[in-house]
Every structure is written in C-alpha cells, then in structure tokens.
C-alpha positions, 0 to 999 in steps of 0.5 A: 655450183653457182653464187647468188649475186652480192653487192660487189662492185664489178662482181657478176653472177656465175651462169648456171648450167643450162639444165640447172636453168630448165630444173623444176622448182621442186628440183630446186627445193630438193636440191637445196635440202641435199645441199644442206647435208653436203660437205661444202654447202654453197651460198643460200638463195633467198627465199621465194627466189625460185628462178634461182638454182641452188647449190647441188649437193655434188658441189662439195668440192672446193670450188676456187675456180668459181670465185671472182678474183677480186674477191677474197674467195678462192674455194669461196664456199669452203669457208663453211663447214659441213655437219659433223660426221665427215670423214678424215679426208673431206674434214681436212680439205675443209680445214684447207679451204678455210685457211685459203679463204682466211689467207685471200680475205686478208690480203683482200682487206690489207690491199685497201689504202684508205679507210673506205677501202678497207671497210669495202674489202672486208665486206666483199671478203665475207659476202656472200662466202663467209656471210649473207650480210654484215653490218660495220660499225666504227667509232665516230669520230675515230681516235689517232695515235695515242689520243685518248678517247672520250667516253661514252663513245659512239659507234656509226654504222659505216657500211653494209653489204648483203646478198642480193634477193634473186639472179634477175637483179643481178643480171639488170645491174652491175652497181653496188648494193650499198643500202646504208640502213640495210635490213638485219635479215638478209632475207627478211623485211625487219627494220633497218639497224641504227645508224648511231648507237653510244656505247654506254660504260659498263653496259653489255655491249661495252662488255663485248667489246672490252672482251675482243673475242667474236661471239655468237648472237644468241650467246647470253653477252650477245643477246643483251649487246646486239639491241643497244648495237642495232637499235631497240626492237631489232632482232637477228636470226635464231641460231648460230646465225649471227656473230658479233666481232669488236674491232680491235686495232692497236691500242683500243676497240675502234668498232664492231662487226656483225656477220649474219646468216639466213635461214637457207644456210647452215649456222655458224660453226665454233671455227667460225669464229676464228674466221671472224676474229681473223677478219675482225683483226686484219680490218681494224689494224688496217683502219688503225694505219689508214687513219694514221696515214691520213693524219700524216698526209693531213700534216704534210700538205698543211706543211707544204701549203704553209711553205708556199705563198697563200697568195702573190702580191699585185706589185706595180707594173707587173701581173703574176700567176702561179702553179704548184703540182706535187709529184704524186698524190702519195707524195705531196711535199717536196722541196720546190718553191717560189716566191714574189717580193715587193721591193722600194721603188715599185720594184719586186723580187722574183724567186723559184727554187728547189730543194733536193728530195720530196720529204718533209726534211726537204720541204722544211729545208725549202722553208727555211731557205724561202725565209732566208730569201725573204729576209734578204730581199728586205734589205734589197741587196743585189741578186748576187748577194742573196744567193751567196748568203743563202748558200751560206745558210744552207751549209749551216743547215747541213753538208748535204743540204743542197738546192737550185735557185733562180733570183731575178729583180724587176725594175718596171720604171727602168724596164729592166730585169737583173737575174742571178742563178745557182745551178737552176734551169734558165728562165724563158722571156715570151715577148709581145709578138710571140717570139720565145726566147731562153735567157742566157744566164750563167748557170752557176754551182747549186746552193750548199756548195760553198765557195763559189761566186754568183754572177748577175746579169741584166737584160731588157724587160719590154712591156708586154713580155712575160717571164717564166721562171720554173723547176726542173719537174716541168722540162726533165723526165725519165722520157727526156733530158732538161734541154729537150724539156726546155725546147719543148717548153720554148715551143709550146710558149710560142705556140700559145702566142700565136693563138692570140696574135702578134699585138696580144699577149696571152692571158696569163692563168690560161698560159700557165694552164696551157704550159702544164698541158705539155706533160703526158702521162709518165712525165711527173717524176718531180715537183713543179713550181711555176712562176709567170710575171707579165711585164707591164711596167711603168711609161716614162711620162707616169713617173716623176723624180727629182733630188733635193739638197738637204736643207730647210727650203727642200720641203717647200721645193718638194710641194711645188715639184709634186703640184706641177706633177699632179696638175700635168697628170690631171690629178688636182684634186689630190693636191692639198693632201699629197702636198701636205703628205710630201711636206711632212716626209721631206722634212723627216728625212732633210732632218737626218740625211747628209746626201741629197734626198730622192722624191719620186712619184709614180702614177698607175691605178694608184699615185705612189710617193717614195722618199729616200735618204741615207740615214738607215733608221726607219721611222716609227709612228708615235703618239704626240703629246698636246705640248709637243711641237713634233712627232705628228708628221707619220701620224698624218700620213697614217690617216690620209694615205691608203697605205704607207711603209718604210724600207732599209736599203744597203744606202739608207732607207725609202719612206713611201705612201700610196693615195688613191687615184681619182674615182677610186 
C-alpha cells in the first residue's frame, strides 16, 4: 500500500510497485472503489491525481512496515476501521492496530520538549494516518500554572498540516508544507481558516470546549461551534468527516484541534472519537508541561543573569573582558561567578569563584557569596581576610555549602598584584613577549571547610601582561584531568600571543573567544566563568604623591603642590578648578585627622585626585543655610567634578574626585 506524501518534514512517499505505476486511470478508480469496502483502507488520493495509485483492496492487512519510523504510524492506515460486518478476527486485528497507532502517536507527541515540538508531533502523528488535515488552535496568551485566565479568551491558529495533492509535488520537494492559513477541505479550494477566534462566554464554541469530549463536525453542537472557530462562511466536509477536539490541560482548556477527512476516504467512526480524545489529552498535557518548563527556564535565566555583573567597570590602568557559558542549554544555572570591583587608590579587585552544583540552590549561594565579597572588598580588606570572611559566611549558610574562590587585587601604580586562593585552579599570566606562566599561588582549602588559614602572595604585574582567571569547567572534563587542561590553556595562550608578535598583546575579546575555542565536543561538563585583565598600569611620571601634616597650612600647601603638578603635565587650564577642590577636601580631612594626610594625583585619560586620612567618618553632602560658614565644600566638589566619592579603609578613608582631561 502506498501512502500519499504529507507535509511532514523529512517524510518521503513510499515507492509504488512498477505494476501499480503502469495501471490505467480506470483501474485506479476501480481500486479506489474496492478500497472503500476493504477491511483497512489507506489514505485516499487527492481528486484528479490520476498519477497516484490508490491503495488496493489487498492492503487490508496491517501495514506497519510501510509507515515511516519518524511518524507515529505503525500500521499507519490501520487506525481507521472498515465498514460494519467484519469477521471477528478482522475486527480484532483492526482494534489492535488502532491501539498500536494510539501508543505510537502518544509517544511521538511525548518526545517534544517545547511547545512547537509538541504541536508538530500531533500534526505528524495525525496526518495522513488518522486524518487528511488538521488545524491546531491554542490560547493566546497561554496561561501558566495557576494563573487565572482572562475572559473572553482568544484562540490563535498555531499550526496546520494537510495532505499534498499528488506524488509529483512530493518527489520534487521534501520540505514541510506548512501553510499558516490552509484550506479547510484538504482537497478543496475553500477560503482559508481564520487566524484568530474570540471565544465568547456562553457561545456554542465555549460550550463544546467546556464539555471536553471530542464531537463530530456534523453534530448539533459542532455545527454551531465550527463557524465560530473557523470563521464565518467556512464549512467542513459533510458527514462524519470532521472532529472537533478540545485540548484540556491540567486545570483548563487551552485550545482545540480539528481533524478533517476528504471525500475519498471513509468517514470517522465512533471509536475515532476515542482516538481523537487520546491525541488531544496527551497534546494538552504536554503543552502544559512545556509552558511550565519555559517559565522555569526563564526564571533560571533571569536569576543567573542578575547574579552576574551586567557590565564590567572600567578602572584606571586595567582593561577587562569576561565570558560565561552554562554547562548545557537545559541547565543554564550554576554556581560559577566572576566580578571586578574598583577599590580606593585606582586599584581593582578581581574575583572568580565556583559553588558546587548546577542547580538553583547553587546559583542562590553563589549570589550570596558574591554579595559578601563585594561588601568585604568595599572595606578594603586584604585578600586573605576576604577569603576568611567568605569561609565564615559559607559555614553560616550550611554545612554542605562548599565553593572555591580566587581573589586578587591589582595596583596599577605599584604594578603589583596580591592573590589569595581558596582551592581554585591557579591563574595564568600571559607576558607581553608571549610567554604564558601558571602562577605559583598556594591553593588553600575550599570555602566552607572552616578553621583554615589562607595565604596571600604578592607578584609583579608588568604593563602589557594579561591575567586570566577561570573556573575548572574550562580545564577539566571527563576526557582530561585539571592539570592537563591547565597546560593546554597555557599553550593556547602562548600560541595566540605569537600570532600578534612579541611587541603587541593579543586583543582581549578575541583572546577570550580563542580560549573558549579550545573546548572540543564532550568537553563541556561544567559551567565556565572567565575573567581576563590586561595590565596597562600607570607610569610613575603620571603620579604625584605627598604627605601633609594635619595643620592649618596644609590646604595652602596642597594647592601649590597641585598647581606645580598640573603645570608639569600641561594641564594648566584645570588649575583653578583643581586647586579649589583640593583645598576643600584637604581642609575637611585636616579638621578630623590625627596623622598625616595623603594627597595623590593620577593622570591617565582623566585626572584623579585622592585625599586620605585616618578618620573613619565618611563625609556627606548637605545643603548649607545662608548664615552657615561651612558645609559648602562637598557641594562645590559635586558641581565641578565629573565624579566623586568616599571609601572607608581599615586605616581611615579616602575621598576622591575626577576631572576630565584637556579636550574631553
């Protein structure tokens, strides 16, 4: 028996036997007539498709071997019972074929994960095995979980499939014939079905959907409901050639499906209502789960996105780039994180960590540890102290809250970096000449172990070098151990640097992409967080630093020192503004300081001034009254400086402001 080509993706028509290809058209008509009385008729041909051989009467036996494996069609044409009067054995075979079809069709539908796959599974399982055409309508928008739907609700035509008209069309193209607005009659030239339908409360369509059970198209309820669903002026084939099946999820009706058969095929029978009910039920429950899964995936994505920085800061003397890759598309949340935190004195803290697991719990713990690290960094604690407090926080979160973390502080003025490690893979430093070095940093115990001291090391950070921090997902997999992966990473960085030459560092973003390219198929077993820092540094000639005794003459001396430095740098046009602001900030520092006050000017693409003292109280801007003698210093700083701020240190505080350089 040959099947008519359908709109199914990748489905090819079965090759007809040579003797069937050469039969005259009269013999085709006679075969079609005999097929109508056969025990198990196959899908009918399109009108006028004389080249298509009809299914012979001898094809009454189950044709499971003729059905494509991708469609839910073992014994494809056996889903439709023949006329009454079958002998008991033929009737039993037909019922068995129907059950096998339902089982295969529901498995095909259940394989879908997202909404489109499930609806496509229903269409492929139904056409042409069960019907010649199908229309699937879904609520727009689909309700999620326990959301209360609005009334009246709208149904939108989500997908439609139907038989092709002849074998020639199938032989010339194997693409899906997916018509957004198909003709209702699979073999006719009727107007297309409506794209949208508003289900009015108390209407005929609402009553059919509320009843849940499928109904024949010529029943009294369907005759009133189908025009409302398909649009005014649309009709369906007469007789039992249409079935309207509501799609009901766990709590409510979420759509409807219309199964159609052409006039060349036997009409639906009473048992076909049960088949339609099974197909509709499995489809609706699958759609319900797909919508809930989509909502959970959206929440997981949003959680992961908010846990990681939206953008990296642009601190003075260092350029940053980052990457984050989840372990898989189906598990997009994990415990890997990275961060870059500006610190006083133009320094920056570089952090990368990894909480064990890939669940929402891991992401939540990661968020708490990242927030704790940001708070500790704001206190300007040494790296080993930051890890110590993170360890205490992890123990407060639970006894099984384990994580690894690497915390580094880069000073662009001193060209030094201080690193402390808590069980994390060591960083890799790529020098300007192309040499890649795995830094020797004490590994330490993971965060959450408790009662362990952490050790920090201070290393050179030459200008032009690049520090790469990463999580173990980049270097460890089922195919290699962590140290083999680290060596591969070091070699990859060295090879990338050789491409740009010994005098130029590789572009930062391109280098991150090139590092990720070393991951082959099967290497993605874990999340990957990557943070790259290019050390530009600040030249000693661009730094001016003084100590001022906390005396009344300190503001005047600070103005003269700032004027000389600006003149040496060719920034005389900033002298008036900078002198005024330096005088105000130094005056406020001298008022409360007991030890010498520090004044530092940094020249890069901006001019940054930092005033430090040993008083922990942070200054606050306030609006001075007309008769007040003070209280206007920070108001001037806020009006004249591009940015300003104050940071509390373990030894006091630093008040800083930035001015645009010439031409900015």
